[in-house]
C-alpha positions in Angstrom: 4.9 -39.6 -32.7 5.3 -40.5 -28.7 5.2 -37.4 -25.9 8.3 -37.4 -23.4 9.3 -35.6 -20.5 12.3 -33.5 -19.5 12.9 -33.7 -15.8 15.7 -32.3 -13.7 18.1 -32.1 -16.8 17.0 -35.1 -18.2 15.2 -36.3 -21.3 13.5 -39.6 -20.5 13.0 -42.1 -23.8 9.9 -44.1 -23.6 9.9 -47.5 -23.1 8.0 -48.2 -26.2 10.6 -46.9 -28.3 13.7 -48.2 -25.8 12.1 -51.1 -27.3 11.9 -51.4 -30.1 15.1 -49.8 -30.8 16.9 -52.1 -28.5 18.7 -49.5 -26.4 20.6 -50.8 -23.8 21.5 -48.7 -20.8 25.6 -46.7 -21.5 24.6 -46.7 -25.6 25.8 -43.3 -26.8 23.1 -40.9 -28.5 24.4 -38.2 -30.6 21.9 -35.1 -30.6 21.7 -31.8 -33.2 19.4 -29.3 -33.1 17.3 -27.8 -35.9 15.9 -25.2 -34.5 14.8 -23.7 -31.3 11.5 -25.9 -31.1 13.4 -29.5 -32.5 16.6 -31.7 -32.2 17.3 -34.9 -33.5 18.6 -38.2 -31.8 20.5 -40.7 -33.6 21.9 -44.1 -32.1 25.6 -44.5 -32.2 25.7 -47.6 -32.7 27.7 -49.8 -35.3 25.6 -51.8 -37.8 26.4 -55.5 -37.8 28.2 -55.0 -41.3 30.5 -52.2 -39.9 31.4 -54.3 -36.7 32.3 -57.2 -40.1 34.3 -55.0 -41.9 36.0 -53.5 -38.9 37.1 -56.9 -37.6 38.2 -57.3 -40.7 40.1 -54.7 -41.4 42.2 -54.8 -38.4 42.2 -58.5 -37.3 43.1 -59.4 -33.9 46.9 -60.3 -33.2 47.0 -64.5 -33.1 49.4 -66.9 -32.8 52.6 -66.8 -30.6 54.4 -63.7 -29.8 57.9 -64.9 -29.7 59.8 -67.4 -32.2 59.6 -70.9 -30.5 62.9 -73.5 -31.6 62.1 -76.8 -32.4 63.1 -78.4 -29.5 60.8 -76.4 -27.4 57.8 -77.4 -30.0 59.0 -80.9 -29.2 60.4 -81.2 -25.6 57.2 -81.9 -24.0 55.5 -84.2 -26.5 56.9 -87.8 -26.0 
């Protein structure tokens, strides 16, 4: 267990823990109160598997937004 401090309305996460988690500035953390003396903090980061599934389920649109005519396609090719 690692000890930390609470100062000026902020909880400081020790460098050792930030490095092990690969925590980056701006990442979100979920905080849940367990009882009057303890709470739980979870990093709200998607796992690589979750990111892959999300990308497969909602692929970005690709291609030409409006249909081209045959003339427009071959016009510049000579």
